[in-house]
C-alpha positions in Angstrom: -155.6 85.7 -17.5 -157.7 82.8 -18.8 -157.9 80.7 -15.6 -159.4 77.8 -17.5 -156.3 77.7 -19.7 -154.0 77.9 -16.6 -155.9 75.0 -15.0 -155.8 72.8 -18.1 -152.0 73.4 -18.6 -151.4 72.8 -15.0 -153.2 69.5 -15.0 -151.4 68.3 -18.1 -148.1 69.5 -16.6 -148.6 67.5 -13.4 -149.6 64.4 -15.3 -146.4 64.5 -17.4 -144.4 65.1 -14.3 -146.0 62.0 -12.7 -145.2 59.9 -15.8 -141.6 61.1 -15.7 -141.3 60.1 -12.1 -142.8 56.7 -12.8 -140.6 56.1 -15.8 -137.5 57.0 -13.9 -138.4 54.9 -10.9 -139.2 51.9 -13.1 -135.8 52.3 -14.7 -134.1 52.4 -11.3 -133.2 56.1 -11.6 -133.7 59.0 -9.3 -136.7 60.9 -10.7 -135.0 64.2 -9.8 -132.3 63.3 -12.3 -134.7 64.1 -15.1 -135.7 67.7 -15.9 -138.7 68.7 -17.9 -138.3 71.5 -20.5 -141.8 72.7 -21.6 -141.6 73.6 -25.3 -143.4 76.8 -26.1 -142.1 77.5 -29.6 -144.7 79.1 -31.9 -147.1 79.5 -28.9 -148.6 82.9 -28.3 -147.5 84.9 -25.3 -150.8 84.2 -23.5 -150.2 80.5 -23.6 -146.6 80.9 -22.3 -147.8 83.2 -19.5 -150.5 80.6 -18.6 -147.9 77.9 -18.4 -145.8 80.0 -16.1 -148.9 80.7 -14.0 -149.4 76.9 -13.8 -145.9 76.5 -12.3 -143.7 75.8 -15.3 -140.2 77.3 -14.9 -138.1 75.7 -17.7 -139.1 76.8 -21.2 -137.8 75.6 -24.5 -137.8 77.7 -27.6 -136.6 77.1 -31.2 -136.6 80.6 -32.8 -134.3 83.2 -31.3 -136.2 86.4 -32.2 -139.6 85.0 -31.2 -138.1 83.8 -27.9 -136.4 87.1 -27.1 -139.8 88.9 -27.4 -141.2 86.5 -24.9 -138.2 86.8 -22.6 -138.4 90.6 -22.6 -142.2 90.5 -22.1 -142.1 88.1 -19.1 -138.9 88.9 -17.3 -140.5 91.3 -14.8 -143.2 88.8 -13.9 -141.5 85.5 -13.6 -138.1 83.9 -13.0 -137.7 81.5 -16.0 -134.9 79.3 -17.2 -134.8 79.6 -21.0 -133.5 76.8 -23.1 -132.7 77.1 -26.8 -133.5 73.8 -28.3 -133.7 74.6 -32.0 -131.1 75.2 -34.7 -129.2 78.4 -34.2 -128.3 80.4 -37.3 -124.9 82.1 -37.0 -126.5 85.5 -37.4 -128.7 84.8 -34.4 -125.8 83.7 -32.1 -125.6 87.1 -30.3 -129.3 86.9 -29.3 -128.9 83.4 -28.0 -125.7 84.2 -26.2 -127.2 87.1 -24.4 -130.7 85.9 -23.5 -130.7 82.1 -23.0 -129.7 80.1 -20.0 -128.9 76.9 -21.9 -128.3 75.8 -25.5 -129.2 72.2 -26.3 -128.5 72.6 -30.1 -124.8 73.5 -30.6 -124.2 71.8 -33.9 -120.9 73.2 -35.3 -117.5 74.6 -34.3 -118.4 77.8 -36.2 -121.4 78.4 -34.1 -119.5 77.5 -31.0 -116.9 80.2 -31.7 -119.5 82.8 -32.3 -121.4 82.0 -29.1 -118.1 82.0 -27.2 -117.2 85.4 -28.6 -120.6 87.0 -27.7 -120.6 85.3 -24.3 -117.2 86.9 -23.7 -118.6 90.3 -24.5 -121.5 89.7 -22.2 -119.3 88.5 -19.4 -121.0 85.1 -19.0 -120.4 81.4 -19.4 -123.1 79.5 -21.2 -124.0 75.9 -20.6 -124.4 74.0 -23.9 -125.0 70.5 -25.2 -123.6 69.3 -28.5 -126.3 68.2 -30.9 -125.7 65.0 -32.8 -127.6 63.6 -35.8 -127.8 59.9 -34.9 -130.4 58.9 -37.6 -128.7 60.1 -40.8 -131.7 62.3 -41.8 -130.7 65.1 -44.2 -133.5 67.3 -42.7 -131.9 67.1 -39.2 -129.1 69.3 -37.8 -126.3 68.1 -35.7 -122.8 66.6 -36.0 -122.9 63.5 -38.1 -123.0 60.6 -35.7 -125.1 57.9 -37.3 -122.1 55.8 -38.3 -120.3 54.7 -35.1 -117.1 53.9 -37.0 -116.9 57.6 -38.0 -117.0 58.9 -34.4 -113.2 59.4 -34.1 -113.5 61.9 -36.9 -115.6 64.1 -34.6 -113.0 64.4 -32.0 -111.0 67.4 -33.3 -114.0 69.6 -33.5 -115.3 68.5 -30.1 -111.9 69.1 -28.6 -111.8 72.6 -30.0 -115.2 73.4 -28.6 -114.2 72.1 -25.1 -111.3 74.6 -25.2 -113.6 77.6 -25.6 -113.5 79.5 -22.3 -117.0 81.0 -22.3 -118.9 77.8 -23.2 -119.5 75.0 -20.7 -120.2 71.7 -22.4 -122.6 69.7 -20.3 -123.6 66.8 -22.5 -125.3 65.7 -25.7 -128.7 66.2 -27.5 -130.5 64.5 -30.4 -133.8 64.4 -32.2 -134.4 60.9 -33.7 -136.5 60.2 -36.7 -140.2 60.7 -36.2 -142.0 57.4 -35.5 -145.5 56.4 -34.5 -144.3 54.0 -31.8 -142.0 55.2 -29.0 -140.1 51.9 -29.1 -138.9 52.7 -32.5 -136.9 55.6 -31.1 -135.0 53.4 -28.6 -132.1 52.5 -30.9 -131.3 56.2 -31.5 -131.4 57.0 -27.8 -129.1 54.1 -27.2 -126.7 55.4 -29.9 -126.6 58.8 -28.2 -125.8 57.2 -24.9 -123.0 55.1 -26.4 -121.6 58.3 -28.0 -121.8 59.9 -24.6 -119.7 57.1 -23.2 -117.3 57.3 -26.2 -116.7 61.0 -25.6 -116.3 60.6 -21.9 -113.6 58.1 -22.5 -111.8 60.4 -24.9 -112.3 63.6 -22.8 -112.6 62.4 -19.2 -112.0 65.9 -17.7 -115.1 67.3 -19.5 -118.7 67.1 -18.2 -120.8 64.8 -20.3 -123.5 64.2 -17.7 -126.5 65.5 -19.6 -128.6 63.8 -22.3 -131.3 65.9 -23.9 -133.6 63.5 -25.7 -137.3 62.6 -25.8 -140.4 64.6 -26.7 -144.2 64.2 -26.2 -144.2 61.1 -28.3 -141.3 59.1 -26.7 -140.1 60.7 -23.5 -140.7 57.6 -21.3 -138.5 55.5 -23.6 -135.9 58.3 -23.6 -135.9 58.2 -19.8 -135.4 54.5 -19.8 -132.3 55.1 -21.9 -130.8 57.8 -19.7 -132.3 61.1 -20.7 -131.7 63.9 -18.1 -133.7 66.5 -20.1 -136.9 65.8 -21.9 -138.5 68.4 -24.2 -142.3 68.3 -24.2 -144.6 70.8 -25.8 -147.8 69.4 -27.2 -148.7 67.1 -24.3 -148.6 70.1 -22.0 -149.5 73.3 -23.9 -151.3 71.8 -26.8 -150.6 71.9 -30.5 -148.6 74.9 -31.7 -149.8 77.5 -34.2 -148.6 77.0 -37.8 -145.7 79.4 -38.7 
């Protein structure tokens, strides 16, 4: 193990945790209400192992097959909570249902039904968040939610997902447009929070408590707007390798 790498990642991890705590406290929130998912997509196994050696325990991955290789390689060494944060292709649903502890990126009823079926086979119930596209970008996945007047049209699919017995809906996720300044992300985080309130009003028996939003560029702004999960990679483990 490269101890220099472990030390460097550990120092950056602690700095980010301190900034999360400060941002939450400044917003009048309990710092423990915000969880940090360290994003290790496209990072080699050595970097992931170094992050775990540095104390990280929540890891976020975007690509199912790549992640499962890491999960299988590390499961005897570490206890890790694995979060799927990227788009899940239907044909990868079984891998995700069997190997991940959370899914942040549930973006269709079709995927929900496939995940539910595979979770039933595996005898487990999977915590999920519904991904919403609040910026209108064609390149982004998620239920279409940029037009607030169209939110009622989302309700039938959301209701159908809530009825699936092997998925446990826990909240919402988004990825806003990419900006240079964190403040530019704020309107999109606020829109997701309003959508959370809208869905909680329509389905009060469901659990809408989680908001997954904010990355290395804008996580403090996301925390100010109510994020309970922030997904941070570059600021902790460094730039990822090109695919």
